[in-house]
N, C-alpha and C positions, 0 to 999 in steps of 0.2 A: 821096592820106592824109599826116598828119603823122606825125612818129614822135615815139612814143609808149617808156617805161620803166615796169617794174612789180617794185619790191622784192618778194616772197617770203620772209620772215622764218625761217619755220618751216625752210623746205626750203635756204636760206640762197642765193640764188640770185635776180637780177635776168634778168626776162624782158622781151623787145625787140618790140616790130612797129610794126605802124601803122593809124591813124584816122581815120573822115571826121568826120561833125560827130558833136555830144553831146545833141543833142535825143531821147526816146524810146526805149523800153525797148533797153537793149543786144543786140548781135545779134553774138555771138563767134565769131571764124571758129577753125577748127582746121586744120594743111592735114596732107598728106602725108609721109612719110618721105621723108629727102635733098631735101624742096622745105622752104618758109617762108613768111611773109607777103604774100610778093610774088605768093605762087600766087593770092590774092584780088583781084589789081591790076585785073583785066578787070570782076570783078562791082563794085569799090567806085568805078568811074566812072559804074557804070549804076546805083548806090545811094548814092549822094555824100548825099542826102538824110535817111539812115539815119545810125542811129548804133553805126556798123558799126566791131567792131574784129578788126582780124586780130594774132594774137602768132608768134612762133616760141616753136615748142616749144624743151623744154631741151635743148640740143645740135646746134640747126640755127639756121642766120641770124646774127643778130648775138647771141642770147640764149646766157644764160653753160652752159655745161656741166657736166652733173648732178657732186656729188661722190661719190657712191654708183657701187659698181663695176658696177651694172646697169642699163639700160635698159627700164623696163617700161611696159607699158600705167596699170596701175593707180595707180604712181607720178606718171605724167604725169597720172591722175584727179586725184590728189590737187592738183596744182600748180593745175592748172586751177578746183578749188574752192577750193583756196586767194587766189588770183587774186580771184574773184567773193566772197569773203569779206572781203578786202581793200578792195574797191570797195565795200562794200555794197549788192551786187545780191541783193536777195532771190528775185528770179526774172529769167532771161533768156532769147531766144532765143540755138538755139546751130547752126551749120553746122559741118560736118566731111567733109573729104575723106578716102578712100582711110585711112590711117591714124588721120587726123582722125576720120574719119565711125564706126572704130574705137571710138575716145576718147569721143565722140559720147556714139554707143549706149550703152557701160558707166556714163557720168556720168548718163545721163538712167535710166537703171535701177537705178540705186543713189539716188540723189537725185530723183527725180520729179516730185516737189512744189518744185523750183527750175527746170523747164526748161518755156517757156510754149509752144514750139515749138519743134520738132528738123527741120531738114533733112540727106540723107545724101547724099552725092554720089559715085557710084558704090562703096558701102562698106556694108555691115550687119552689126556684128559681127564680132570678131579670127577670123581661118581657127582649127580645131580642129587639135592635135597628137597625133600619137601618141608614144606613151613614146618609142619608138627615133629619132625628128625630135629631138624636146625634149631626147633625150643627148645627138647633135650637135650642136643649136643650141648647147645651153651649153656643149657643151666647146671649139666657132671662137670666140663669145663668149668665154669666159675666156681663152683663147689670147690673142685683139688684146691684152685689156687687160693680160696678165701682161708680155706682148712688149715692151708700146710701141709698136706699130706706128705709123707717121706714113701719109700722105697724097702720093699721087706730086705730084711737079712738073711743071708744064706753061711749058713755053716759049713759049705763045703763049696769047693770049683764045681763038682758033679752036679749038687743042686743046682748050681745058678743055672750050669749048662740046661739041665732037664726043663728047667722054667723055660729057660728061651726056647726049646723045639717044640714045646707045647704053644707055643706063640704063633707059629707057624709050622708050614709043610716043609723042614727045611732036615737036612741029614747032621748027629750030631758031628760029625767033622767042619760043618758048615755052621754052625754053633759055635764052636771050639774057637773058630778065628776070628765070628763079628765080635764075640765077649770078651777079645783079648784089649779092647781099647775101650770096651764100656763096663769093663768089672774093676770095680778099687776095694781095698782092704779096710777095712770097718772095725771097730771092737765088737767082738761075736762073730764075724765073718768076714761073707763078702757083701757088696751090694753094689747098683749100679750108678754109674754117671749121666745117664741122660738124663734130663729132667721131667719129673717125675708125672707135668701137664703130658707131656705126649702117649701117656697112653689112652688117652681120652682125642675122640676127633677134633681134627684140627675145623674152626669154625670160618666157612668160606661157604655160602648159599649161592649157587650159582644155576640157570635152570639151563636141560639138555640146550637149549636153542640160546641162549648166551654160550654156552662152552662150545656148540658149535663153529656159532661169529670169530672165538680164539683160533678154532683150528684153520679154518677158512682163509683166515690170513696168515699163514705159514709160506712161507717161500722155497725155503731149505730143503733142498730133495731130501725128502725122509726113511730111513728104514724103520720098522715096526719088527721087534723079533718078540713073538709072541711062544709063550710055554703051549706043549700039549697039553699038560694040566695046569690051565689058566686060574690064578686067585680069580681074576677079573668077572662082570657080568656080561656075558656075552652080548645080552639083547642088545648093549651099546655098540658093539663094532661094527656093523655095515655103515649106519649111517655118517661114523667118526672118522673109518677108513675111506669112505668118498669124499670127505669132507677136506680132507687134506689133498690139495692141490697134485702135487707129484709123490706118492707114497709106494713102496714096494715093501711087503712082508713076506717074512719068513716064519717056520714053525719048525721048533727042536724042539726032543723028547724032554721033557721034562717035566719039575712043579714051578713054581712063584717064580724060585732064584735059581734058574738053567743057568745064568750067569755066573753064577759060582759053582753049579755040581754038573752042567755040563760046557766047560767052557771052550773046549775046544771048536766046534762047530759055532757057536758066539760068537769068538774073536775071527776066527776067519771070515766070519761073514762081514762083519764090522770092520776087518782091515780091508776085504775087498771095497765094501762102499764107499769106503774112503779114502781109496786110492793109495793105501800103504806099503804095497809090494810091489 
């Protein structure tokens, strides 16, 4: 994939990422928290003939950090919609993994007319938050912001890879791929590029009923690609799946990053769903 950059004037930031060919309806890919556009590298190899655009969300990878104090899914959604508007995309496909799937489902529910087809990878809407949990999350988040905390420094790349593996159920090869856009040299070794505030939960307190209302408003045909070892809370799946009007579900072997670690069947399912073959 080739490197791309998009200036968002309203948000006053630049999104960076990667893209494949430029023919066909845009397929915008949104990654998970602490990941970046490299998350879609394995899929891009298998979809090189499509117009695939994978961005680094604000605060991730090579993209600018947000100027505001809070990273919020609705602000991410605004950034994505501004990107689409700036590129003149009247309609586009949307693929989202994890946090990206949360954003994709919200965007598809907010502006259903803009999304041609929707692919959710091990995600379907945000997790609901209790009032107590939200209060604690806000306190921790703002404490990090006000204190100006910094990332640790790792003496070697191996130590950084090990730290990344410990954050999630991923293979060493997956961690190596993801850190390419996230690791930088600093005095004494290596540290992360991503915004340190991303280590703490983003602040968006929606009730389950409010989340279901977003999902009910999705008009695009939707493909839910679920991991056999899903990282998500199973109790939310049935009602959410039933809420999306036109949803097809498939399950493949693997953990939360199955689109990277079991890319062949995932890519094949997406290609068929998007009518790329």
